[in-house]
N, C-alpha and C positions, 0 to 999 in steps of 0.2 A: 503494500500499499505505499503511495505517495501522499507527501504534503508538502505545501507550501506557505510560509507566514513571513508577512513583509510588512511592516510598521512602522509609526513614528509614536513613541511612549513619551509622556510628560504630566506634568500635574494634573488633578480634576479641575476642568473649568476654563483650563488653557485654551485648548485647540477650538474651542465653538469661537473665539474672537479672528480664528486664523482661517475659516472652511466657508465664507460667506459666499464666495467665487468657485467654489467647487461642488458643483451638484450631486455629485456621488459620491462626497465624502461619507464615510460612515464610522460613528466613533463610539467604539467599546469602552465602558466604564470596567475598571479593575480595581482590586482591592487595594487597599493601602493609599486611597487618594491619589490614586491615578488612572489615566485614561488613556485609550491607544487609538490611533487613525490608522486603520488598515488602508494599505496601499495596493487597491485593485488595480489592473490594468486601463479600468475607465479612468479612475484618479490618474494615474501615470499619464495618460495622454491629455487630460486639462490642466496637468502642470507644466507639461510640454508645451502645449497651445499657449499657456499663460507667458511663458518665461523665454521662450525662442520668438515670440512676437514681441516681448519686451527688451529681446538682447540683454536678460539679466542673466545667461545662463553660462556665465563663464568661470565657472567651478569646476576642477577635473573632476570625474567620478571616480568612485572606489573602487581601484582593480589592483593587481598584485599577478604574481607569477603563478601564484595557488589558488586563485580565484576568479571569474570573470566579474565583469565591471556590472556591479550590483545595484549601486547607490548613484542613482542618473543626477544630473546637473539640476536639472530643476527640483528633486525631492530635495539636493543640497540647498537649494537657496530658500526654499517654503521653511526648511528646518531651520535654517540660519536666521529668519526672520521669527519665527517660534522662539527660537531660543533668546530673544531679545528680551522677553517675559517671564522665561523658565529652562531651565536644562531639559534636553530633549535627548532621548537614546533611540537611536536606529537599530532595529533588529531584522535580521533574515536568517531564515533556516529553510532550508529545500533539499527533503531527503526522498529518495528512491532508490528501491531495491537494495538498500542498506547502504549506500554510500551518500553523502550530503556534504555542504558547505554552510555551516551557522556563522554568520557576521553579525557584527556589532559596532557601531559609532555612535558616540558622545558629542553633544554639541552645546555649549554653555559663550553665550555672548557673543556668539560669533566663529568661535573657535571649535574646530571639528578636528577629532581625533578618531579612527577608523583603523580596524585591523580584524583577521578572521579570527574567530574563537580558536584556540589552541585542541586538538584533539585528545 
C-alpha cells in the first residue's frame, strides 16, 4: 500500500489568514494547538499560478542527491509569508512498496532549513 503526505504545519489560527486566495486549501486541525495545510495537486497548481504570475518564485526548490525536488518554489514562497506570523514546518513522506523518502523543512521569519530525514 502506498501513501503520500505533503503539508505545512504551524500554530492553530495562523493558516486561515494566509489561504483566502486558495480555493482548494484544506486545513486539518491537529493536537497540541497545531494545524496542517494539505498540499494536494490542486493547491500546488494554485500556488504556482500565483507566484509564477507575480515572478516571486525565485527561491531554489529543496533537492539533493538522495531525493528529488519535493518542495517547490511556490510552496517555499507561501511558507516564508506564513513564517512571518509563526514558525512553519514542511513535511513530506512518500512511501510505496517499502521504499520511501521522508523530508522535513523548518521556516521561521523567512529562514529555511531543509534536509531529508535520516533513515
